[in-house]
Phi, psi and omega in degrees: 000134181287136180271127181284164177298322179298314178300319177299320180291325175301318180289325174297318178300310183293318180296320179287324176302312181293321177304313182284322178306312184277326180290305175294332178299318179292324176300317176295317184300319184268355187244326187282149180296143175071007171284139180296340182261004182307130179084009184295331168103176189294323182297317177299316179300313183295316179294318183293324177295322175296319179291327178297318175296321179301318181295320179296323178293319177300323180289310193253342185309311184290344187249320185241352187091352177057062171289304175062016192195118176304327178295325175294312181301314181293315180299318180292321179293321178296329181273002180075021181258357184209143185289128177301329181295340181262353187295312182296312178301319179297314180299318178298317179297319180296317179294320178294318176299319178298319178297309181296324177297319180294320178297321178296322177299315179300315181295320181297317186256020187309314180299325182281330171297318179298324180286347183249018188299339182268011181229076187297326179292324176297315182294318180298322183293344177275350178260309189219182186271148174228132182288148177292320173233120184285103177213090196304319182288324173293320176299319176301314180299317181296316179295323179296315182292318177300318180287326175304311179301314180300306188289319180299317179292321175301316179295321179296322177294325185293343182293343177296330178070021182268018176220141180285343179242127181264127179176199180296336175295339180288344178277339192083158188295319184290311179298321180293325178297314178300320180299309181298317179297317181297318178297317180297314183287325186268323190235000191275344191287344183277317184238356187086008175041070173299305182045024188191108178302330180283346176276336187249308188294310181297316176296327177294321177294321176300316177303318182291328187268331185285149182277067184274124183295123176068028190286335183071198180284165181260008176067037183294336181292344177257348192300335180291335185295309180282006171259304184284328177301308178298322178296320175297320182295319180290327177294319178296317179299317180296318180297316179294319178302313180295324178294317185281319187261000000 
């Protein structure tokens, strides 16, 4: 039976929701007060984000290709690997999934957010990315390069042609997990490696809208970096891929 575009978008929504639930979940788990995992550290965060992507790929890979990321959808379309007509529906599904995943994280850890009410930056960091050193153009460069690595490697894997849907699902669950963990461990310390507008913007919006005690601002003056940086990176990846291959 042929899978419709709507059905593919449903799986993109579900895959991205689980990605953010588990990815932002580990950020909350290791950061919020009174969590048993508080202080577990960067290695736990990087591995858990890789596994979060793996779970999203298991959910949506067979049906939508498991893009789970507007930068992936745009990059694949620029490289001629994905239909432009599906880019906007995919991106909307991914953004909605990211928002719902972030809301679930808040509900799951509500008591721990209340216990962390005097640390607004810590709470914000469990929703979206915050740079280690605020230098927006350098941060933009870091996001662009991280996303370039992500999308270029996905495109390189896609040349095998063993899947009808090209996306992170084309890598298979294990390689994409290794890719995300490698990016986090090697390139993630400067900005928190959003490398995905659906990982940063919808959770940031959820932070702004949710009644979080003592939450402070949502960092909107930085929010363009993890949106435009990944888009620039995916465009660069598509261009280099077309040049090389």
